[in-house]
C-alpha positions as CSV (number, residue, x, y, z in Angstrom):
1,M,21.3,6.4,73.3
2,S,22.6,6.2,69.7
3,D,22.2,8.4,67.2
4,V,20.7,7.2,63.7
5,T,21.2,9.1,61.1
6,P,20.8,8.8,57.1
7,F,24.6,8.6,55.0
8,L,24.0,9.4,51.6
9,W,26.4,7.6,48.9
10,F,26.8,9.8,45.5
11,D,28.8,9.3,42.9
12,D,30.7,12.5,42.7
13,D,28.7,15.5,43.0
14,A,27.9,15.4,46.8
15,E,28.6,19.0,47.4
16,A,26.3,20.4,44.8
17,A,23.2,17.9,45.9
18,I,23.5,19.5,49.8
19,T,24.1,22.9,48.8
20,F,20.7,22.5,46.8
21,Y,19.1,20.3,48.9
22,T,19.4,22.9,51.6
23,G,18.5,25.8,49.9
24,L,15.6,24.4,49.0
25,I,13.9,23.0,52.1
26,P,13.4,25.5,55.0
27,G,15.0,24.8,58.1
28,S,18.1,23.3,56.7
29,E,21.7,23.9,57.0
30,I,25.1,22.6,55.7
31,V,27.1,21.7,59.8
32,S,30.2,20.8,57.6
33,I,32.0,19.4,54.7
34,G,35.6,17.7,54.5
35,H,37.5,16.7,51.4
36,Y,39.7,14.5,50.5
37,P,42.9,15.2,49.7
38,K,43.5,16.4,46.2
39,E,46.2,13.2,45.9
40,V,44.3,11.1,46.2
41,P,43.4,9.3,42.9
42,G,40.0,9.4,41.9
43,V,38.2,11.5,44.5
44,G,41.0,14.0,45.3
45,G,38.7,17.3,46.2
46,K,35.9,15.6,46.3
47,V,33.5,14.8,49.5
48,M,34.8,12.6,51.9
49,H,32.3,13.4,54.7
50,A,29.8,16.1,55.2
51,H,27.2,16.6,57.9
52,F,24.0,18.6,57.2
53,R,20.5,19.1,58.2
54,L,17.1,18.8,55.7
55,G,14.1,21.1,57.3
56,G,16.3,20.2,60.9
57,R,17.0,16.4,60.8
58,D,20.4,15.5,60.4
59,Y,21.8,13.6,57.3
60,Y,25.6,13.1,56.3
61,A,27.0,12.2,52.6
62,M,30.1,11.8,50.9
63,D,31.4,11.1,47.4
64,A,32.2,7.6,46.9
65,G,32.1,6.8,42.8
66,P,29.4,4.7,41.1
67,Q,29.3,1.5,42.7
68,F,26.1,2.0,44.8
69,P,23.6,4.4,42.7
70,F,20.3,5.2,44.4
71,T,17.5,3.3,44.1
72,E,13.6,3.8,45.1
73,A,14.2,1.6,48.1
74,V,14.8,4.2,50.0
75,S,13.5,8.0,49.3
76,L,13.1,11.0,51.7
77,Y,9.1,11.7,52.5
78,V,8.4,15.4,52.2
79,S,5.0,15.8,53.9
80,C,3.5,19.5,52.1
81,T,0.4,21.7,53.3
82,G,-1.1,22.9,49.8
83,Q,-0.4,22.5,46.2
84,A,1.6,25.2,45.8
85,E,4.4,23.4,48.2
86,V,4.1,20.3,46.0
87,D,4.3,22.5,42.6
88,R,7.4,24.1,44.5
89,Y,9.2,20.7,45.2
90,W,8.1,19.4,42.2
91,D,9.1,21.9,40.0
92,A,12.5,22.0,41.7
93,L,13.8,18.4,42.2
94,T,12.3,17.2,39.1
95,A,14.8,19.8,37.1
96,G,17.0,17.3,35.4
97,G,15.4,14.8,37.2
98,E,13.0,11.7,36.4
99,E,8.9,12.3,37.5
100,Q,7.3,9.1,38.6
101,P,4.0,7.6,39.2
102,C,2.1,8.1,42.9
103,G,4.1,11.5,43.7
104,W,7.7,10.0,43.5
105,L,10.7,11.3,41.4
106,K,14.2,10.8,41.8
107,D,16.3,14.3,41.2
108,R,19.0,14.4,39.0
109,W,21.5,12.6,41.5
110,G,19.3,10.1,40.8
111,L,17.8,10.6,44.7
112,S,14.3,9.3,45.2
113,W,11.7,11.8,46.8
114,Q,8.0,11.1,47.6
115,I,6.3,14.7,47.4
116,I,3.1,13.9,49.2
117,P,0.2,16.9,50.4
118,D,-1.4,16.2,53.8
119,R,-4.8,16.1,52.4
120,L,-3.6,12.6,50.0
121,I,-3.1,11.0,53.3
122,E,-6.4,12.6,54.9
123,L,-8.4,11.2,52.0
124,I,-6.4,8.0,52.0
125,R,-7.8,7.6,55.4
126,D,-11.4,8.5,55.2
127,P,-13.5,6.6,57.5
128,D,-15.4,5.9,54.4
129,P,-14.2,3.6,52.3
130,D,-15.3,4.4,48.9
131,R,-14.2,7.7,48.8
132,S,-10.7,6.4,50.2
133,H,-11.0,4.1,47.1
134,R,-11.9,6.8,45.2
135,A,-8.7,8.7,46.4
136,V,-6.2,6.0,45.5
137,Q,-7.9,5.1,42.2
138,A,-7.2,9.4,41.5
139,M,-3.5,9.5,42.9
140,L,-2.5,6.2,41.1
141,G,-3.4,8.0,38.0
142,M,-0.9,10.8,38.6
143,R,2.8,11.8,38.4
144,R,2.8,14.8,40.8
145,I,-0.1,14.9,43.4
146,D,-3.0,17.3,42.3
147,I,-5.3,18.0,45.2
148,D,-8.0,19.1,43.5
149,A,-8.0,16.6,41.4
150,L,-8.1,14.3,44.5
151,E,-10.6,16.2,46.2
152,A,-12.9,16.0,43.0
153,A,-12.3,12.5,42.5
154,A,-13.1,11.4,46.2
155,A,-16.1,13.5,46.4
156,A,-17.7,12.0,43.2
157,T,-20.6,9.2,43.3
């Protein structure tokens, strides 16, 4: 079977992004990085092809200029076990980046991420439609997901 692997097009700072991501996410590593020859105009010395793993999943990346910036149409979803994990990823990834609604953010390279606690998904899937609705409504008012606030909203009557 053929592998399907995300390939990220960075403007000109792929190596810094890859180094940051692999240092942040457990189970991550840089497998290889190849650079354009220094003589190549506009991209000399930049990343021509990089292979790295985030949380054990393969990714590829390159520096190729600003023609195709990242958009929210594609994001990396991080499933978090608790608030401390949400906070750690949120703080690290929003540094130099941008907070967005409902647990979404853009990092300093413009890549979109969803930092989502498992508890949010459990509350949204609650068999009690009123509890589920209250959790969703609480989430819609958040940027960083706050598990205690979700729990309080879901429990309210």
